[in-house]
C-alpha angles and dihedrals in degrees: 000000000000119000125249117245106229100204094043090048092052091049092049092046093052090049090052090048093052092052092052097030101119094042091049095049091048092048092050092048092049089049093051093046094051101036090103094060110100119235092004090068091061092058093045091049092052089046091053088054089059094056097097091052093049092047092046090058091056094245119159099228129222106218090219091067089091089073095059113129093225091074091064092053097089100031092132092057089044091056090050090052093049092046093052092047098047093043095051093043091050090052090047091052089055088063095069097293099271096092089048092053092048092050093046091054093043091054096035093113098039093101091046091051090045090059101031100042096026091233125166116253098261093042091051090053092049093047093048090050090049094049095048095046110124093011103064097112092042089053090048094049094045091059096034095052092050092049090044093051092050090048092051090049091051091049092050092049091050091049095048096046092041094062110121092006091256108175101218091043092053090049091055090049091051091051092051091049090050090053089049090053090050087056095043097063095052090043092056090047088049093054090049089050091051092049092046092051092049094048096046102038101030091236099145121182126233118213092264096036093103093060092045092048092050090051091049091051091050091051091046091051090050091051094047096043111107111253111233113208112205115220112257109239115203110236113238107259115239113250106269114232113230107265111255110252111247112236109261113252111257113246114230109259113255113250113246114235112256113258115254114249112245115251112255 
């Protein structure tokens, strides 16, 4: 099993998040606004679990997909999966936290596999544990470092705009932090999508793979872009000046006949 590259994974995850940013924000807002509706909220919760898989496939998502009826089809199996996960993680946390963290990372993609691969609860847990084997701490640090960096940025913004306790300045700082939070959620989903793609497809990233991939995408877009041929407009020909008449060649003068000598 090859090892994940943490920095490359974060870069790739942020790139995925930017591509799907508006769709992700809209999906999260719709989920929050409808979480109070019984029965419907089960389907939307299962749909939100499938986000990393959809993003990993490069799909441009429609935010309304969370309301599809198909996500409510296996809610019983989903509840079994969540019960097994939360129960085991809680027991692991009781053993000085570390076992709980390891189990939570090992089973981090069980819900995604449950929806994406249509696996039973126990099989999804086993498959997630198999895929994450050997990369658990890299997965943990990829997500932790991104969340930590965003948290530090939010703290710095609050500190800078809170100097002097100026009301309007603090309001601006609050708005910037809110915008940062709106970016943080899609970014974390993007990193999960990158990790899921790498673990399931074997497409591991080298340190410079992000730059190479971006260049390949640019070239692909150029090739697929329709080529517009501009109509060729004939340039107006400059008025041609009448060609100067060449001077006619002078004919050799005819020789006059010699005068007859007078008879003597």
